[in-house]
GUDREN-982465 format. One record per residue (C-alpha): x, y, z; residue number from 1; residue in three letters. Coordinates in steps of 0.001 Angstrom, whole numbers, plus 524288, in hexadecimal, padded with zeros to 5 digits. Example, Ala and Ser with C-alpha at 12.3 -4.5 7.8 and 13.67 -1.06 7.14 Angstrom:
<nodes>
- c1;c2;c3;n;res
- 8300C;7EE6C;81E78;1;ALA
- 83566;7FBDC;81BE4;2;SER
</nodes>
This chain:
<nodes>
- c1;c2;c3;n;res
- E2BD2;21BBA;447DD;1;MET
- E3482;2117B;44E58;2;SER
- E3D26;210FF;44249;3;ALA
- E4053;21F6B;443B9;4;ALA
- E42A8;21DFE;4525F;5;VAL
- E4C69;21302;44FB4;6;ILE
- E5306;2199D;4442B;7;ALA
- E544B;22699;44B51;8;ASP
- E5A66;2205E;4575F;9;GLY
- E4EF3;223C9;4603D;10;ARG
- E4C52;215D2;464C1;11;ALA
- E5166;210AC;471B9;12;VAL
- E586E;203AD;47331;13;LEU
- E57E5;1FAE9;47F22;14;GLY
- E5FFC;1EE8B;48095;15;ILE
- E5EE7;1E4C9;48BA3;16;GLU
- E6765;1D8F0;48DF0;17;LEU
- E5E28;1CFA3;494BF;18;GLY
- E6147;1C215;4996D;19;SER
- E5B79;1BB2D;48D8B;20;THR
- E5A3D;1C5F6;48373;21;ARG
- E616F;1D21D;47F57;22;ILE
- E56C2;1DB1B;47A97;23;LYS
- E5726;1E7F0;4733C;24;ALA
- E4B4B;1F0E7;47335;25;CYS
- E4950;1FD37;46B1E;26;LEU
- E3F1A;20719;46F52;27;ILE
- E3A2C;21315;46852;28;GLY
- E37AD;220AC;46D7D;29;GLU
- E2C4E;21B07;4751E;30;ASN
- E32EE;2121A;47F20;31;PRO
- E27A2;20870;47E25;32;ASN
- E29F9;206AB;46FA1;33;GLU
- E32E0;1FAF0;46D5F;34;VAL
- E36C3;1FBF6;45F19;35;ILE
- E40F4;1F12D;45DB6;36;ALA
- E4690;1E601;465A6;37;VAL
- E516B;1DC16;46493;38;GLY
- E5664;1D133;46D37;39;SER
- E60BC;1C6D2;46EFC;40;TYR
- E5F18;1BAB0;4774C;41;GLU
- E69D0;1B63E;4806A;42;TRP
- E6B77;1AE6B;48CD0;43;GLN
- E7489;1AEB4;4986F;44;ASN
- E7E1F;1A374;49997;45;GLN
- E8284;19BFD;4A58E;46;LEU
- E9151;19B80;4A3A7;47;VAL
- E99C4;195A7;4AE5A;48;ASP
- E8EA6;197BF;4B7E6;49;GLY
- E8CC3;1A61C;4B436;50;VAL
- E80DD;1ABB5;4AD53;51;TRP
- E8650;1B482;4A2B2;52;THR
- E84EA;1BA7F;4952C;53;TYR
- E9048;1BBCC;48BBF;54;ASP
- E92BA;1CA31;488DD;55;LEU
- E94ED;1C6B2;47A90;56;ALA
- E86B6;1C27E;47A29;57;GLU
- E82C1;1CF69;48058;58;VAL
- E8762;1D626;4740D;59;TRP
- E826C;1CBCE;46AB4;60;ALA
- E753D;1CD1B;4715A;61;GLY
- E750D;1DBE7;47160;62;LEU
- E789C;1DC4D;46306;63;GLN
- E6E6A;1D1F5;45FF3;64;GLY
- E6397;1D8DF;46769;65;ALA
- E671B;1E60B;46167;66;TYR
- E67B6;1E068;4539E;67;ALA
- E5A62;1DA22;455BE;68;ALA
- E54E5;1E740;45A3A;69;LEU
- E5A61;1EE19;44E3B;70;VAL
- E5477;1E3A8;4457A;71;ALA
- E4765;1E54B;44C5C;72;ASP
- E47DC;1F404;44A7F;73;ALA
- E4ACF;1F228;43C1E;74;GLN
- E3FE2;1E840;43A5F;75;THR
- E358A;1EFD6;441DE;76;ARG
- E3921;1FDC8;43E58;77;HIS
- E42CC;1FD7B;43316;78;GLY
- E4CAA;2051C;43B25;79;ALA
- E5A3F;2021E;44061;80;THR
- E5E9B;20892;44D13;81;PRO
- E6BDA;20F37;44CC4;82;THR
- E6AD1;2167B;459B9;83;THR
- E6155;2182D;464F7;84;PHE
- E5BF2;222C0;46DC3;85;ALA
- E60CB;21AAE;47944;86;ALA
- E6550;20CF5;47CB5;87;VAL
- E6491;204FA;4892B;88;GLY
- E6AD2;1F82D;48D70;89;VAL
- E6584;1EF5C;497FE;90;SER
- E693C;1E1C5;49C96;91;ALA
- E683B;1D7DD;4A76B;92;MET
- E6C55;1DE07;4B445;93;MET
- E76C9;1D9E9;4BDF4;94;HIS
- E8162;1D003;4BAF3;95;GLY
- E8FDF;1D230;4B94A;96;TYR
- E977C;1D7C5;4ADEB;97;LEU
- EA546;1DB1E;4B25B;98;ALA
- EAF75;1E1D0;4A9C2;99;PHE
- EBDCD;1E553;4AAEC;100;ASP
- EC430;1F255;4A77E;101;ASP
- EC441;1EE99;4990F;102;ALA
- EB580;1EBD9;49967;103;ASP
- EB7ED;1DD4B;497EC;104;GLU
- EAE14;1D437;49E32;105;LEU
- EB4C5;1CD48;4A986;106;LEU
- EAB6E;1C1D4;4ABA5;107;VAL
- E9F8B;1BD24;4A405;108;PRO
- E932C;1C4F4;4A681;109;PHE
- E8C8F;1C001;4B2F0;110;ARG
- E7E05;1C26A;4B1BE;111;THR
- E73AC;1C53F;4BC03;112;TRP
- E6FF9;1B6E0;4BB9F;113;ARG
- E7C06;1B21C;4C2E0;114;ASN
- E7A29;1AEA4;4D133;115;THR
- E8865;1AC7A;4D507;116;SER
- E89B8;1B913;4DCD4;117;THR
- E836F;1B4EF;4E998;118;GLY
- E8F16;1B7A7;4F255;119;GLN
- E911F;1C532;4EC9C;120;ALA
- E82B4;1C8DF;4ECDD;121;ALA
- E8159;1C4D8;4FB1D;122;ALA
- E8D88;1CC57;4FF45;123;GLU
- E896A;1D8B5;4F809;124;LEU
- E7B77;1D80F;4FD17;125;THR
- E80B7;1D7E1;50AF3;126;GLU
- E8A93;1E2B4;5080C;127;LEU
- E8105;1EC18;5019D;128;PHE
- E7499;1E8B9;5090B;129;GLY
- E6D11;1E756;4FC4D;130;VAL
- E6A4D;1DB2E;4F468;131;ASN
- E749D;1D877;4EA1A;132;ILE
- E6F50;1CD9C;4E155;133;PRO
- E77AD;1C334;4DAF5;134;LEU
- E75CA;1C90A;4CD71;135;ARG
- E7A8A;1D6E9;4D05F;136;TRP
- E8740;1DB30;4CA06;137;SER
- E8D9D;1DE7E;4D701;138;ILE
- E8AD3;1D0A5;4DBCE;139;ALA
- E9198;1CB11;4CFCE;140;HIS
- E9D54;1D409;4D189;141;LEU
- E9E84;1D134;4DFF9;142;HIS
- E9D55;1C291;4DDE6;143;GLN
- EA8BC;1C377;4D469;144;ALA
- EB04E;1CAAD;4DF04;145;VAL
- EACDD;1C0A1;4E962;146;LEU
- EB066;1B576;4E047;147;SER
- EBD85;1BBA0;4DD25;148;GLY
- EBB1E;1BB51;4CE90;149;GLU
- EC72A;1BED7;4C6AE;150;ASP
- EC08E;1C9AA;4BEEE;151;HIS
- EBC74;1D1F9;4CAA5;152;VAL
- EC8E8;1DA12;4CB27;153;GLY
- EC736;1DDC4;4BCE0;154;ARG
- EB918;1E291;4BDC1;155;VAL
- EB827;1F0B2;4B970;156;ARG
- EA994;1F1CD;4B6FD;157;HIS
- E9D5F;1E991;4B80A;158;ILE
- E9044;1EBA0;4B1AC;159;THR
- E838C;1E551;4AD81;160;THR
- E8039;1E014;4A010;161;LEU
- E78E0;1EC8A;49C92;162;ALA
- E8448;1F4C0;4A149;163;GLY
- E8DD0;1ECD3;49924;164;TYR
- E85EA;1EE1E;48C97;165;VAL
- E838E;1FC92;48F06;166;HIS
- E9217;1FF06;490ED;167;GLN
- E9573;1F7E4;48467;168;MET
- E8B87;1FFFA;47CC7;169;LEU
- E8E38;20D4C;482E2;170;THR
- E9B3C;20CAD;489F7;171;GLY
- E946A;210D2;496A4;172;GLU
- E9600;208B7;4A30E;173;ARG
- E88FA;20BEB;4A97B;174;VAL
- E7C82;2057A;4AE60;175;LEU
- E6EAF;209A1;4B0F2;176;GLY
- E6BD9;209F1;4BF68;177;ILE
- E6276;1FE74;4BE8F;178;GLY
- E6CDB;1F57A;4B8E8;179;ASP
- E7742;1FACB;4C213;180;ALA
- E6E9F;1F79E;4CDC2;181;SER
- E705B;1E936;4CAA0;182;GLY
- E7F17;1EA88;4CB45;183;MET
- E808D;1F169;4D866;184;PHE
- E771D;1F7FF;4E201;185;PRO
- E7287;205B1;4DEA0;186;ILE
- E71FB;21105;4E837;187;ASP
- E6557;215F4;4EE65;188;ALA
- E64AE;22152;4E4DA;189;ALA
- E645B;217EC;4D96B;190;GLY
- E6F4D;21E7D;4D1EC;191;VAL
- E7BFD;216FB;4D481;192;ASP
- E8201;20B0C;4DADD;193;TYR
- E812C;20B3A;4E9AD;194;ASP
- E8DBC;2120B;4EDE3;195;ALA
- E8E26;20C2E;4FB90;196;ALA
- E8CCA;1FE71;4F63F;197;MET
- E9756;200F1;4EC17;198;LEU
- EA079;204CF;4F730;199;ALA
- E9C9C;1F8C0;4FEF8;200;GLN
- E9FB9;1F01F;4F370;201;TYR
- EACC6;1F682;4F0B4;202;ASP
- EB0A1;1F44F;4FEF4;203;ALA
- EAC2C;1E623;4FE4E;204;LEU
- EB479;1E2D0;4F260;205;VAL
- EC03A;1EB62;4F595;206;ALA
- EC8E0;1DF72;4F88A;207;PRO
- EC507;1D890;4EBDA;208;THR
- EC9CF;1D914;4DDCA;209;ALA
- EBEDA;1E23D;4D97D;210;LEU
- EC6D0;1EDC5;4D4D4;211;ALA
- EBDD2;1F98E;4D3D0;212;ALA
- EB332;1FFF3;4DC0D;213;PRO
- EA61E;1FA04;4D885;214;LEU
- EA089;206D6;4D379;215;ARG
- EAB3E;20726;4C924;216;ASP
- EA73D;1F9A6;4C48D;217;LEU
- E98C9;1FCC0;4C328;218;LEU
- E9253;20405;4B7D8;219;PRO
- E8DD3;21209;4B9DA;220;ALA
- E7F31;213A1;4BC2B;221;ILE
- E758D;21B9A;4B42F;222;LEU
- E66F0;21DB6;4B68C;223;PRO
- E5C48;21B85;4AC86;224;ALA
- E5B75;22695;4A2BB;225;GLY
- E6A01;229AD;4A2D9;226;ALA
- E723E;228E0;496A6;227;SER
- E7BB5;21D78;497C7;228;ALA
- E8430;21FCA;48BE2;229;GLY
- E8280;21DCF;47D5C;230;ALA
- E8498;212E7;4739A;231;LEU
- E92C0;212CE;46F23;232;THR
- E977D;20EC7;461BA;233;ALA
- E9D15;2026C;467C0;234;GLU
- E9033;1FFB8;46EA0;235;GLY
- E886D;201AB;46229;236;ALA
- E9114;1F7DB;45B26;237;ALA
- E8F71;1EE24;46650;238;LEU
- E80A4;1EF04;465D3;239;LEU
- E7F44;1EFE3;4571A;240;ASP
- E8AB2;1EA35;44F67;241;PRO
- E83CF;1EDFF;442AB;242;SER
- E8832;1FC07;444CA;243;GLY
- E7ABA;20216;44322;244;ALA
- E79B2;20665;45159;245;LEU
- E8048;21362;453EA;246;GLN
- E861F;21808;460D6;247;PRO
- E8086;222ED;4691D;248;GLY
- E73B8;21E10;46F01;249;ALA
- E7233;221C5;47D5A;250;VAL
- E70E2;216CC;4875C;251;PHE
- E6919;21647;493DF;252;CYS
- E6F88;21007;49FCE;253;PRO
- E704C;2013C;49E53;254;PRO
- E668D;1FA46;4A6FD;255;GLU
- E63A9;1ECDC;4AC57;256;GLY
- E57EA;1E497;4A92C;257;ASP
- E5194;1E81D;4B628;258;ALA
- E51BB;1F689;4B2AE;259;GLY
- E4C79;1F47F;4A504;260;THR
- E41EC;1EBB6;4AA9D;261;GLY
- E3DAF;1F6A5;4B3AE;262;MET
- E3D17;2000F;4A845;263;VAL
- E35F3;1F665;49F79;264;ALA
- E2B68;1F4CF;4A9D1;265;THR
- E2AD1;20300;4AE84;266;ASN
- E2F2A;1FEBC;4BC08;267;ALA
- E3952;208F8;4BFC9;268;VAL
- E31CF;21142;4C99B;269;ALA
- E315F;20DFE;4D82D;270;PRO
- E2675;2045E;4DB1C;271;GLY
- E26B1;1FDF3;4CDB2;272;THR
- E2B94;1F041;4CAB4;273;GLY
- E2DD6;1E6A0;4BFD5;274;ASN
- E3158;1D895;4BCB2;275;VAL
- E3A91;1D502;4B1B0;276;SER
- E3A0C;1C6F5;4ACE5;277;ALA
- E44AC;1C126;4A470;278;GLY
- E5000;1B7E9;4A6E3;279;THR
- E4FCF;1BDBC;4B47F;280;SER
- E43D7;1C369;4BB04;281;ILE
- E43CD;1CECD;4C447;282;PHE
- E3A57;1D7EA;4CAF0;283;ALA
- E3D81;1E604;4CE32;284;MET
- E3641;1EFAC;4D6B6;285;VAL
- E3A7B;1FDF0;4D703;286;VAL
- E3B5E;2010D;4E570;287;LEU
- E346D;20C0C;4EC55;288;GLU
- E3CC5;209E0;4F886;289;ARG
- E4979;20281;4FB4C;290;PRO
- E4970;1F3F5;4FE2F;291;ILE
- E4AE9;1F271;50CE6;292;GLU
- E51ED;1E553;50DD6;293;ARG
- E5B6C;1DD46;505CE;294;VAL
- E546F;1D29D;4FE3F;295;HIS
- E5BBB;1C85F;4F673;296;ALA
- E5058;1C85B;4ECD5;297;GLU
- E50F0;1D700;4EA41;298;LEU
- E5B6B;1DF83;4E472;299;ASP
- E5A09;1EE1A;4E2C6;300;VAL
- E5D32;1F33C;4D54B;301;VAL
- E58E0;1FFC0;4CE94;302;ALA
- E5037;204B4;4C3BA;303;THR
- E5727;20B4F;4B846;304;PRO
- E5406;2180B;4BF5B;305;ALA
- E5A0B;21382;4CC36;306;GLY
- E4E21;21028;4D496;307;HIS
- E5061;20441;4DD6E;308;PRO
- E4A0E;1F796;4D91A;309;VAL
- E4813;1EAF7;4E096;310;ALA
- E4AFA;1DFA2;4D781;311;MET
- E476A;1D158;4D8FF;312;VAL
- E4FEA;1CA79;4CEF3;313;HIS
- E4F0F;1BC2B;4CB15;314;CYS
- E597F;1B60E;4C28D;315;ASN
- E4FE2;1AD1C;4BBB0;316;ASN
- E4463;1B1D1;4B3B8;317;GLY
- E3EBC;1ACC7;4A708;318;THR
- E49C9;1A462;4A19E;319;SER
- E442C;19774;4A660;320;GLU
- E368E;19B19;4A1A2;321;LEU
- E3C71;19E38;49454;322;ALA
- E430B;190E5;49409;323;ALA
- E3610;18A17;49661;324;TRP
- E2F89;1923A;48BDA;325;VAL
- E3A72;18DA7;482DE;326;GLY
- E3763;17F7E;48642;327;VAL
- E2922;18155;4828B;328;PHE
- E2CC1;18884;4760F;329;ARG
- E3511;17CED;47220;330;ARG
- E2995;173C6;474A7;331;PHE
- E2130;17C74;46C07;332;ALA
- E2B5F;17B46;4613F;333;GLU
- E2B0D;16C7B;46261;334;LEU
- E1C53;16C8D;46081;335;THR
- E1DF5;1745D;45400;336;GLY
- E17FC;180DF;4599B;337;THR
- E236F;18993;45D8B;338;PRO
- E20A1;19619;4650D;339;VAL
- E2930;1A1F6;4672F;340;ASP
- E2D68;1A61C;474BE;341;ALA
- E2307;1B09D;47698;342;ASP
- E1812;1A742;472E6;343;GLU
- E1DAB;19C9D;47B98;344;ALA
- E1DD9;1A5D2;48736;345;TYR
- E100F;1AA65;4842E;346;ARG
- E0ABA;19C96;483A1;347;LEU
- E1216;19758;48F69;348;LEU
- E0F8C;1A302;49823;349;LEU
- E0137;1A2B8;49480;350;ALA
- E0113;19457;49849;351;GLU
- E06B8;1980F;4A58B;352;ALA
- DFA47;19F9B;4A86A;353;LEU
- DF302;1929C;4A896;354;ASP
- DFC16;18CF7;4B2DF;355;GLY
- DF889;18B80;4C11D;356;ALA
- DFAA9;197AD;4C94C;357;ALA
- E05B0;190CB;4D08D;358;ASP
- E0AE6;18A2E;4C420;359;ALA
- E053F;17D2D;4C862;360;GLY
- E10C3;1794A;4D0CA;361;GLY
- E1ADE;17B1A;4C5F7;362;VAL
- E26ED;182EA;4C9E2;363;LEU
- E3096;18939;4C08E;364;ALA
- E3DD6;18DCF;4C551;365;TYR
- E4403;196CF;4BB3B;366;ASN
- E5192;19805;4C157;367;GLN
- E5B9C;196F8;4B676;368;ILE
- E6559;19EFC;4BE5C;369;ALA
- E66F4;1A0DF;4CCEC;370;GLY
- E5C32;1A85F;4D3E5;371;GLU
- E6052;1B03F;4DFF2;372;PRO
- E526B;1B34E;4E45D;373;ILE
- E4F93;1A4B6;4E501;374;ALA
- E5D22;1A202;4EADF;375;HIS
- E6108;199BC;4DF22;376;LEU
- E6F55;19A1F;4DB43;377;SER
- E6CA0;193C0;4CE11;378;GLU
- E60BA;190D0;4C5E6;379;GLY
- E5A89;18415;4C18F;380;ARG
- E4DDB;18603;4B9EC;381;PRO
- E43F7;17C13;4BE97;382;ILE
- E35A0;178B0;4BC98;383;VAL
- E309A;170C1;4C804;384;VAL
- E2377;16BA1;4CC6D;385;ARG
- E1D6F;161DF;4D5A9;386;THR
- E16AC;155AE;4D071;387;PRO
- E0939;15B47;4D35D;388;GLU
- E0BD4;16810;4CC30;389;SER
- E0489;16B14;4BFB0;390;ASP
- E0E72;16B22;4B4A8;391;LEU
- E080B;17255;4A967;392;THR
- E0D64;17BD5;49F71;393;LEU
- E0593;186BA;4A5D1;394;ALA
- E0B04;183EA;4B35C;395;ASN
- E18CB;18230;4AE12;396;THR
- E1870;18F59;4A752;397;MET
- E1244;19633;4B2F0;398;ARG
- E1CE2;1904E;4BB9E;399;ALA
- E275E;19544;4B251;400;GLN
- E220D;1A329;4B28C;401;VAL
- E203B;1A298;4C143;402;TYR
- E2E56;19DDF;4C204;403;GLY
- E32DB;1AA55;4BB47;404;VAL
- E2C8D;1B269;4C615;405;PHE
- E2E85;1A994;4D1E4;406;ALA
- E3BEB;1AE03;4D6B1;407;THR
- E384A;1BC2D;4D3F7;408;LEU
- E2C83;1BA73;4DCCF;409;SER
- E354D;1B508;4E791;410;LEU
- E3E07;1C0E7;4E680;411;GLY
- E32BF;1CA83;4E6AA;412;MET
- E2FE0;1C69E;4F4BE;413;ARG
- E3AFC;1CF98;4F8EA;414;ALA
- E340C;1DB48;4F2F2;415;LEU
- E27AA;1D7B7;4FA2E;416;HIS
- E2F89;1D6A6;506C4;417;ASP
- E3453;1E48E;50484;418;GLU
- E2655;1E944;502FD;419;GLY
- E2870;1ED2C;4F4BE;420;VAL
- E1AF2;1EDDF;4EEB4;421;ALA
- E1905;1E936;4E0BF;422;ILE
- E0D35;1EFA7;4DAA9;423;ASP
- E1064;1EB12;4CCF4;424;ARG
- E1BF1;1E54A;4C5C2;425;MET
- E1F06;1E76B;4B774;426;GLN
- E2461;1DBC0;4AFEB;427;ALA
- E2C8A;1DAA9;4A3BA;428;HIS
- E33F1;1D090;49BF6;429;GLY
- E30E0;1C6F8;4912A;430;GLY
- E2953;1BE00;49A62;431;LEU
- E1E7D;1C82D;49ABB;432;PHE
- E1CAE;1C8A6;48BF8;433;ARG
- E1235;1BE34;48D8A;434;THR
- E077C;1C664;4937E;435;ALA
- E00D6;1C2ED;4A024;436;GLY
- E0825;1B6B4;4A498;437;VAL
- E1577;1B984;4AA9F;438;ALA
- E0FF9;1C6A3;4AF01;439;GLN
- E04C3;1BFDC;4B609;440;ARG
- E0DC5;1B607;4BC8E;441;PHE
- E1745;1C0A6;4C0B6;442;LEU
- E0BF7;1C80B;4C6F5;443;ALA
- E08F8;1BBA7;4CE9B;444;ALA
- E1736;1B9F7;4D29F;445;ALA
- E183A;1C811;4D763;446;LEU
- E0A17;1C8FC;4DC0F;447;ASP
- E09DC;1D65C;4D5AE;448;ALA
- E04C4;1DC45;4C8FD;449;PRO
- E0E25;1DB2B;4BD84;450;VAL
- E0E19;1E45E;4B1EC;451;GLY
- E13BF;1E1C0;4A47D;452;VAL
- E1538;1ECAC;49A86;453;ALA
- E14C8;1EB1E;48BCB;454;GLU
- E237A;1ED76;48B82;455;SER
- E267B;1E307;495AF;456;ALA
- E2BA3;1D8E8;48C1C;457;ALA
- E3581;1E286;4864D;458;GLU
- E3CB1;1E249;49340;459;GLY
- E49B3;1E874;4964B;460;GLY
- E4DF6;1EC14;48888;461;ALA
- E4245;1F516;487C9;462;TRP
- E44BB;1F9BD;495BB;463;GLY
- E52AC;1FDFD;492AF;464;ILE
- E4DFD;20463;48609;465;ALA
- E4486;20C60;48E56;466;VAL
- E4FC3;2103B;4974C;467;LEU
- E5799;2145A;48B65;468;ALA
- E4BFD;21C79;486C2;469;ALA
- E4B9A;222A1;49452;470;PHE
- E59D3;226B4;492B3;471;THR
- E56F8;22C05;48513;472;ALA
- E4BBD;233F2;48AE8;473;ALA
- E54F1;23A56;494A2;474;GLY
- E51D6;23262;4A0B5;475;GLY
- E4A17;237D2;4AC22;476;GLY
- E4152;22FB3;4B4EA;477;ASP
- E40C4;221CF;4AFC8;478;LEU
- E33B1;21E63;4B5F4;479;SER
- E2D4A;22A6D;4AFF4;480;THR
- E332C;2275A;4A2A5;481;PHE
- E2DDE;21983;4A308;482;LEU
- E2058;21DE7;4A74D;483;GLU
- E1F28;228C1;49D36;484;ARG
- E26CF;223F3;4918A;485;GLU
- E265C;21523;49240;486;VAL
- E1B46;20F43;49A1D;487;PHE
- E10F8;219EB;499A4;488;GLY
- E0895;21304;48F7D;489;GLY
- E0D21;20512;4919B;490;THR
- E0316;1FA65;4938D;491;ASP
- E0556;1F2D2;4A014;492;MET
- DFF40;1E59F;4A2AE;493;ASN
- DFE3D;1E345;4B15F;494;VAL
- DFAC0;1D5FF;4B711;495;VAL
- DF689;1D486;4C529;496;THR
- DF94E;1C7E3;4CC6D;497;PRO
- DEF24;1BD03;4CB28;498;HIS
- DEC4F;1B7E7;4D8E6;499;PRO
- DECE0;1A9BA;4D43D;500;ALA
- DFA08;1AC32;4CDBE;501;ASP
- DFF6B;1B2B5;4DA02;502;VAL
- DFB65;1A734;4E25E;503;ALA
- E0049;19D63;4D857;504;GLY
- E0D77;1A411;4D6E5;505;PHE
- E0EF7;1A49E;4E5B8;506;ALA
- E0CE8;195E2;4E64B;507;THR
- E1685;193DE;4DB23;508;TYR
- E20A3;19CAC;4E1A5;509;LEU
- E1F99;195D3;4EEB9;510;SER
- E223F;188AC;4E856;511;THR
- E2CC6;18EC0;4DFAC;512;TYR
- E33DF;19436;4EB87;513;GLU
- E3346;18728;4F29B;514;SER
- E38A9;1805B;4E69C;515;GLY
- E4496;18912;4E500;516;LEU
- E4C48;17E9D;4EC15;517;GLU
- E4A90;1767C;4DFA6;518;ILE
- E52C4;180A9;4D89A;519;GLN
- E5D6D;1802A;4E2D8;520;ARG
- E5DF1;1716A;4E252;521;GLN
- E5E9D;171D4;4D376;522;ALA
- E6A3A;17B10;4D3F6;523;VAL
- E717C;17166;4DC90;524;ASP
- E6D4A;16561;4D4DF;525;ALA
- E6F8E;16B18;4C758;526;LEU
- E7BD2;1739B;4C769;527;PRO
- E7DB9;17C37;4BB8E;528;LEU
- E8AA4;175DC;4B809;529;THR
- E83DB;168B4;4B6EE;530;ALA
- E78E4;16E71;4AEDA;531;LEU
- E825E;17572;4A5CE;532;GLN
- E8A2A;168FB;4A408;533;GLY
- E7DDE;16169;4A09C;534;ALA
- E79EC;16B12;49612;535;THR
- E871E;16E84;49038;536;SER
</nodes>
């Protein structure tokens, strides 16, 4: 059955460029049926103080992930895809990709992880009366203006990583509304950039070198379900240099990882919410009413259908936990009993369940990069404890998982202050592949039930494939499509908070918050230039 779907071009392809993996996901005519996958591992680089990815590796990674998917389809089904019913591209939101009139990149890609835009973000927040976070594209552009960077006068368009890849594959300079909402504020109708704020910005920068009205620099916006162009011959050759892939497949609007996370967890209707855990971690709640006050911890983005979403975004998620898992895997190798990554996570997360509810006085700070919610300009990962703490493997691992959720929990206070009720949050990301551990601890951190679906580990690549299938089906109401066609028969495991865990996490968080000064002192005592010199 799947072989015919692939051979006949009825399968749907989703590709997501995440912060540690580029993943390709092929689904059949049933959106829940994942029939082939492929991936490519990569990492951001800190170059001259800027977190970035080389665009050459974007294409090496896309080709590698696609080739791995084709090989998987051949191995599992004996079929080679040559076209698709639809294709979707997703990637990390925000950041800064600026091009001149010849489509040449003007400065290296500045990712969402950079925290060098404080002056711009503060000025724009005051100008617009809404929170503009450090990571938003407009903050990056305006910081370049304020800093008088040489390239500003030559900027002719800016976009996100998903928008860039989509343009290269289709020739269309567009974005889905969810991804666009992380570039510049969206209007109350949820269909376009806010016109009044565009005018305010143009007036603000009129005396500067920025040459064009901001609207002309931003991608056009499309809602979920719209057709966003088709694969060109040049795009097909970029994705598949073997020549087997043919042009013509329709594309859905490119989306950000927040939007695909909402889709992957069926959290697109007002009153629903989700948590996405990866290199960053963020919580999103689809709003039933507007946020009343400006909160530095909250930014308002949009679902792929344009509904407003309150987002609590933390720059640091599971990277430090993954590093510690790598340390223990290496120890296992030295003992002559190597374990793969999935087994290592299973064993270590299970061990965390035996830790004290408050992690026994062990604290784990996971800040590799700066963390605006915690008011940290840079990151210094640290494990710290007092002499009377109980240093065990179980407590160390529980502290590490708590550390993933700690800053998120601090940021969620703003939602509580706004009276936004959280009946249940859906979670997704690789951290939740080990059943019952991270989900349980997240429930404690949020003091709310947390659901994880069977598809949760597939993440954003599956989410953008579902959005592409929605476009292929002709669009309509996205929430209805997800309920009827995708999640109707899906098993959902829901964990309610354990009272002992809630109390233990609260104790951990109180100590964690008090100890944030340790991070600030470490930034001053251990500057990055010194660290880089010591390791070069």
